[in-house]
C-alpha positions as CSV (number, residue, x, y, z in Angstrom):
1,M,-108.1,74.6,112.8
2,R,-111.9,74.4,113.6
3,N,-111.5,71.0,115.2
4,K,-108.7,72.3,117.4
5,L,-110.9,75.2,118.6
6,I,-113.8,72.9,119.4
7,F,-111.5,70.6,121.3
8,L,-110.1,73.6,123.2
9,Y,-113.6,74.8,124.1
10,A,-114.6,71.3,125.3
11,I,-111.5,71.2,127.5
12,C,-112.2,74.6,129.0
13,L,-115.8,73.6,129.7
14,A,-114.7,70.4,131.4
15,V,-112.2,72.3,133.6
16,C,-114.9,74.9,134.5
17,F,-117.5,72.3,135.5
18,G,-114.9,70.3,137.3
19,G,-113.7,73.3,139.2
20,Y,-117.2,74.3,140.1
21,A,-117.9,70.8,141.4
22,I,-114.7,70.8,143.5
23,Y,-115.6,74.3,144.8
24,T,-119.1,73.2,145.8
25,Q,-117.8,70.1,147.7
26,H,-115.2,72.2,149.5
27,A,-117.8,74.8,150.4
28,L,-120.2,72.1,151.8
29,K,-117.4,70.7,154.0
30,K,-116.8,74.1,155.6
31,A,-120.4,75.2,155.6
32,Q,-122.3,75.9,158.8
33,T,-124.8,73.2,159.8
34,F,-128.2,74.0,161.2
35,Y,-131.2,71.8,162.1
36,F,-134.7,73.0,161.4
37,K,-137.8,71.4,163.0
38,I,-140.0,69.9,160.3
39,E,-143.7,68.9,160.4
40,D,-146.3,67.6,158.0
41,R,-143.9,65.9,155.8
42,D,-145.6,65.1,152.5
43,P,-144.1,62.1,150.7
44,L,-144.5,62.4,146.9
45,A,-143.1,60.7,143.8
46,L,-142.1,62.3,140.6
47,M,-141.1,60.7,137.3
48,S,-137.5,61.6,138.2
49,G,-137.5,59.7,141.5
50,E,-139.0,60.1,145.0
51,Y,-138.9,63.1,147.2
52,M,-140.4,64.5,150.3
53,Q,-142.0,68.0,150.5
54,L,-140.8,69.6,153.8
55,N,-142.7,72.1,155.9
56,Y,-140.6,73.9,158.5
57,S,-142.4,74.6,161.8
58,F,-141.3,78.2,162.0
59,E,-142.8,79.2,158.7
60,W,-146.4,79.0,159.9
61,E,-145.8,80.8,163.1
62,F,-143.6,83.7,161.8
63,I,-144.4,84.0,158.1
64,V,-148.0,83.1,157.5
65,E,-149.5,84.6,160.7
66,K,-147.4,87.8,160.7
67,A,-147.4,88.4,156.9
68,P,-146.0,90.3,155.2
69,V,-142.4,90.1,156.5
70,K,-139.2,90.3,154.6
71,E,-137.0,88.2,156.9
72,V,-137.3,86.0,159.9
73,T,-134.8,85.9,162.8
74,L,-134.4,82.5,164.5
75,Y,-131.9,81.6,167.2
76,V,-129.5,78.7,167.1
77,D,-128.8,76.7,170.3
78,E,-125.7,74.8,171.2
79,R,-126.8,71.7,169.2
80,G,-127.3,73.8,166.1
81,V,-131.1,73.6,166.2
82,A,-132.8,76.8,165.0
83,G,-135.8,78.0,166.9
84,N,-137.5,81.0,168.4
85,V,-135.9,80.7,171.9
86,K,-133.5,83.6,172.2
87,T,-129.8,82.8,172.3
88,D,-126.6,84.7,171.5
89,K,-126.5,83.2,167.9
90,P,-129.2,84.8,165.7
91,L,-129.9,83.4,162.2
92,V,-131.6,85.7,159.7
93,I,-133.6,84.0,156.9
94,P,-134.9,86.0,154.0
95,V,-138.6,85.4,153.2
96,H,-140.0,85.0,149.7
97,R,-143.7,85.3,149.4
98,I,-145.0,83.1,152.3
99,T,-142.1,80.7,152.8
100,G,-138.5,81.1,153.9
101,R,-135.8,81.0,151.3
102,L,-135.0,77.4,152.3
103,P,-135.1,74.3,150.1
104,H,-138.4,72.4,150.6
105,Q,-137.8,69.2,148.6
106,F,-135.6,66.4,149.9
107,Y,-134.9,63.8,147.2
108,F,-134.0,60.3,148.1
109,K,-133.4,56.9,146.5
110,E,-136.4,55.2,145.2
111,G,-137.8,52.6,147.6
112,T,-136.2,54.1,150.8
113,A,-139.2,56.3,151.9
114,K,-139.8,54.2,155.0
115,K,-136.3,55.1,156.3
116,Y,-137.4,58.8,156.7
117,D,-140.7,58.2,158.5
118,T,-139.2,59.2,161.8
119,A,-137.6,62.4,160.5
120,A,-138.1,65.3,162.9
121,Y,-135.4,67.7,161.7
122,A,-133.9,68.8,158.4
123,Q,-130.2,69.3,158.4
124,L,-129.3,72.3,156.3
125,K,-125.9,73.7,155.4
126,R,-125.4,77.4,154.7
127,L,-123.0,78.1,151.9
128,P,-120.7,81.1,151.9
129,D,-123.0,82.9,149.5
130,G,-126.0,82.6,151.9
131,R,-127.9,79.8,150.2
132,F,-129.1,76.8,152.2
133,L,-128.8,73.2,151.0
134,I,-130.5,70.1,152.6
135,S,-127.8,67.6,153.5
136,G,-130.1,65.1,155.2
137,L,-132.9,64.4,157.6
138,A,-132.5,63.6,161.3
139,D,-134.5,62.1,164.1
140,E,-135.4,63.7,167.5
141,K,-131.9,63.0,168.8
142,L,-130.4,64.8,165.7
143,K,-129.0,61.4,164.4
144,L,-129.0,61.5,160.6
145,L,-131.2,58.9,158.9
């Protein structure tokens, strides 16, 4: 009886994790895409692989100089680039301490760091729950690298 319960729990866990993975992939496909200007990219390497520390250009201007603020309002143009030029599409980003609640680490395959040297924008997707995920880096023409 005990073995059957353990097997049943294992099946339930597998179904839950599989369902969550499917939900996340579906949410990413339907998520809104935004491009944020990045500057001062800092390439680093961890034991788990290589990653790049991203700094968004709006953070210094809005968050550090005008601290303390609880949220930053950016505006999205027709290409999906978020900036401070007013348009009819506002994008509100909550602020935590002195950075926006955006991911700042972009992980990539070891040995491919040169590929991202020309990165000018981070492509982020906003999930239905409001979180942002980095889906790639893009050059000045918004072409994914």
